[in-house]
N, C-alpha and C positions, 0 to 999 in steps of 0.2 A: 380058385387058387387059395392056399392058405394065408391067413392074415400073418404079415412078418413084424416082429416087434421092432419098434423104431427107436433112435437116441433119445433120451430125455431133454428135449428142448423144443421151444416153438417160436417161429419168427413170423407168425401170419400177419399180414397187413390188410386193412379193411378201407374202403372208400372214405373220403373226407379228411379235412385237416385234423391234425392232433395238436392238442396243446403241448408247448414245450416248456412253459415256465411253471413254477411251482404253483402259482396263484391260478393258472388256468387247468391244473392237472385233477382229473376227478377223484375224489377220495375212494379208497377201495372199499367194497361192501363188507360190512361187519358180518361174521357168521358166529353168533353165540352158541354155546352149548346148551342143552336142556337142563332143566333143574331150577330151583330157586335163585333169583338173582335178576341183575338188571337187563332189560331189553336194550339193545344197543342205541344209541342216538342216531337220529337221522342224519344222512350225509349233509355237509355245509350247504345251505341254500333250500333244503327241503322245508315244507312248513311245518311249524312246531307242532300242529295238530296230529301230524302222523306218528308221533312218538306215543307210546302207551305208559302214561305216569303210573307209578306204584308198582312196576314189574322190576324193581332192581335185580341185577345179577352180574357176575363177572364175565369179563371177556373169555373167549376160548383160549386154551393154554397153547403156548407155541409149540410148533411140530418140527420134527428133525427133517433133514432132507429126504424128500421123497421123489420117485421118477415123474417126471412131467412130460407133457406129449410134445412132439416136434410137429412143425407145420411143413406141408410139403410146398415147397417154394414153387411159384409160377411166375410168368413172366409179367403178369399183371394181377392187382388185387381181384378176388372173386366176391362180388356182391351177393348179398342174400337173395335167394330166388323166391322167397316166399316164407309162411309161416305153416304151410300144410305139408311140407316135406317133400322130398323127391329122391328116386333111386340113384341120381346123378351125383349125390353129396360125395365128398371125399372121405375116405375111412382111414382112421389112424388107430393102432393098437398099442398101448402102453403097458408093458409088463409089470404085473404087481400081484402080490399074494391076495387071497380074498380078504384077510385082515387089514391088508394095506390099501385096498381098492379105493376107499372113501378118501383116503389121504392124497393118492395119487390124482383122483378127480379133483379135489380142491386145489392142488398145485396146477392142474390143467386150467381151472377157472381163473386163477390169479394170473397166469401167463396169458391167457386170452385177453383178459381185461387190460393187462400191461401192453399188449400188441395193438390195442385200439378197439376191440369188440365192445360194444354197449352191453351193459348187464342185462338188458331185456331181451337180448338176443339168444340167450344161453338158458338151456334147460338141463337140469342134472338128475338122473335117474338111478336108483339102486335096485338091484335084483334081491338083496336080502334085508338085512336090518335098515331100518328107516335111517336117513341122513339127519345127524343132529339138528341141523337147522330146520328140516321139516318137521321133526318132533317139536321143536321149540314153538314154531308158528302154530301148530296144530293145538298146542296147549291152550291157545286163545280162542279155539272153536273152528269148526270147518268152514263156516261162512267167511270169517276173516281171512282164513288161509286161501281159499279159491278166490276171494276178491283180489288178493295180491297176484294170483295167476293171471286173472282177467285183465288187471291193470297192465301187466306185461312191461313194468318199468324197472324191474330188478331181475337178478338171477333167480330162478325158481327150482326148487328141490321137490321131487315126488318119487312115489314107488313107480317102478317099471311096468307095473300092471294097472296103474291108475289111467282109465280110458279118458277120463276129463281133462288130463294134461295134453294140450295140443302141441302141434310142432313149433319149432323156432329154427332159425338159421344154423345154430350150432347146439347139438345135443351130445352131453357127456354121460356115459353109462359106466357106474361103478359095479362091477361083478363081483359083490361081496358076500355072496352066499346063496342059499336056497338049492333046489334041485337043478339038474341039468335040463329037465323039461322047463322049467320056469325061465332058464336063461336062454334055451332054443327059441321061446316065444317072445321074449324081451328084446333080443338083438334085432331080428327083423323089423318089429314094431318101432324100435328106436330108429332105425334106418329111414323108415317111412316118414318119420316126424322130422328128421334132419334136412333142413334146406340146402346148407352148403358144406357142413362138415359133421361127421360122427367120430367122436372119440371114445374108445372102449379100453377101460382100464381093468385088468384082471390077468389071469393066468392064461398065457397064450396056447399052451397045449390043450387045456381044458375048452377053451373057447373054440378053437379049431376042431376038437373032437366034436364039441355039441353041435357046431353048425356044419359038421360034415366036410370042413374045409372048402365051403362052397360060397363064402361071401367074397 
């Protein structure tokens, strides 16, 4: 069946209590842009040693409204089924042009975090240009970059073809370019990595054409 674009909203709920007071709310994960300037300060409560002194830089500029993913409501929250991925994951398609796919993916991540998803449960993949956050972290070296992946305590951004990027309960794919052949390989691979939910941000016609409307 072809993927059907959905309305830009998400109301996913996940197991476990969620803080309702301002004091108990988890601070959003900073996503700096690449280039000279400060690495964002760690979230409140994180060890000071995790910051990288001497790498100052501006925060990412604000974005305008971008389509964000809806969640398919179910009678009860669906817990993660593991980090190795499963074909039983829910699939959502968020319409976005290639140039806006990363922005749509970022909005999806923000809404997932607001809905109660833990940052370490989310993997963001790009089929074209590297996500600015991944490019920023890679500027410190691959060892540091993959150490963050292995720690699995924050949202991780990677190229869709990066075999070292293992599965997580939620995988968000930004179809932001490259050939149809690359996209045709990337999406089934992303589905295999998704434990509970796969969100694809891109041009619905292109995605359905590439996959032969068979996902």
